[in-house]
C-alpha positions, 0 to 999 in steps of 0.5 A, spaced: 081 828 646 080 835 642 074 839 643 072 844 638 065 848 637 065 851 631 059 855 625 056 851 621 058 855 615 064 856 618 066 848 619 063 846 613 067 851 609 074 850 612 073 842 611 072 842 603 078 849 603 082 843 607 080 837 602 082 841 596 089 842 598 095 838 600 097 838 607 095 833 612 088 834 613 088 835 621 085 840 625 091 841 630 096 843 624 093 845 618 085 847 619 085 851 625 092 854 624 089 857 617 082 859 621 086 863 624 087 868 618 081 870 618 076 867 624 076 869 631 079 864 635 078 862 642 082 858 646 080 854 653 087 854 657 087 847 659 094 849 665 089 852 668 085 849 670 085 845 677 082 838 678 080 838 685 083 831 688 089 831 684 094 827 688 102 829 689 104 825 685 100 826 679 101 830 673 098 836 673 093 838 668 094 831 665 093 831 657 096 828 651 095 827 644 094 820 642 094 820 635 099 815 635 100 807 637 106 809 641 103 815 645 096 811 646 100 805 650 104 811 654 098 814 656 094 807 658 101 805 661 101 813 666 094 810 669 099 804 673 103 804 679 103 806 686 104 813 684 100 814 677 101 820 673 092 820 672 089 816 678 082 814 675 081 813 682 080 820 684 072 821 688 072 829 687 073 828 680 070 823 677 070 819 670 063 817 667 064 812 663 058 808 659 055 803 665 057 795 663 054 790 668 058 784 669 061 778 674 067 781 678 073 779 675 076 773 678 084 771 679 083 763 680 091 762 681 097 765 677 101 771 678 099 779 678 103 785 679 100 792 677 095 790 673 088 792 672 082 789 670 075 789 668 069 786 668 068 778 668 076 777 666 079 770 669 086 769 670 088 762 672 095 760 673 098 765 668 102 771 670 101 779 668 105 784 669 104 792 668 098 790 663 090 792 663 086 787 661 078 789 658 072 785 660 071 779 659 079 778 657 081 769 658 088 769 660 089 761 660 094 757 664 101 759 662 100 765 659 104 771 661 102 778 659 107 783 661 107 791 659 101 789 653 094 792 654 088 786 652 081 789 650 074 786 651 072 779 650 079 775 648 083 770 650 090 769 651 091 761 649 095 756 653 103 758 654 102 764 651 107 770 651 103 778 650 110 782 651 109 791 649 103 789 645 096 792 644 090 787 643 084 788 641 077 786 642 074 779 640 081 776 639 083 769 640 091 768 641 093 762 640 096 756 645 104 759 645 103 765 640 109 769 641 106 776 641 113 780 643 118 785 640 123 781 635 118 774 634 115 772 628 112 766 632 105 769 632 102 762 631 098 765 624 095 771 628 095 777 625 099 784 627 102 790 626 109 791 628 109 799 630 116 802 629 116 804 636 116 795 638 109 795 640 106 789 637 098 791 635 093 786 633 087 788 630 080 787 632 077 780 632 071 778 630 065 776 635 065 769 636 056 770 637 052 776 638 055 782 640 052 784 648 048 789 649 050 797 650 046 798 657 
C-alpha cells in the first residue's frame, strides 16, 4: 500500500489536470512525476527503516506493489513456508488488523501442508497444500486446494480441485469443479484467467446477512 500526503488544493488540481490528458492515471507513473516539475516533494526511504524483530530469513524492508493479480498472488505466497520472505508472526512489530471474532479453525481429517487458516474454517477429509484460507471457509471431502487463496465464507465442494487460483469471498465451488490452469471444467462457475495462468473467481453473493464488523 502506498501512502501519500497532499495539500488539498494541490491534490485536486493534479487530479483534474491528469484526468484531462491521456495518461495512465497512476500516482507513481504519471501524477507524481508531473508534480515534481513544479512542487516540492518528499519521499520516505523505506529501505533505511529497520523493523525490530525481523528474522534472518526475512527480506529486509519487504515491500511489494500488488497492482496486478500475479504480484498480489506472489505476495500472499511470500508469507508461507518455514522461512517466509515476510513473517506476520513478529511480536515486536505487530500488524493491527480489524478484529474478527469466530470459532477456531478445525481440521476433521485430511492432509494439510504449509497453509494458513482463518477463524471458523473447516477442512474435512480434504487436501490443502501451500494455500491461504480466510474466515469461515469450508473444504468438503475429496477436495484438493493447492497453491491457492480462498477468501472468507467460501465453500469448496466435494471432489473439487482448486489449483493456483484466487477465489473471492462468498463463493460456492461446485462438486468436482476444476479451477486450475488449462482446465475448462468449472461446473458453470464464472472465472477470469489471468495471463500469468492464475485462475480468478470474482466475488460471489452472501447466502445470508453479512457478519457484523467488530
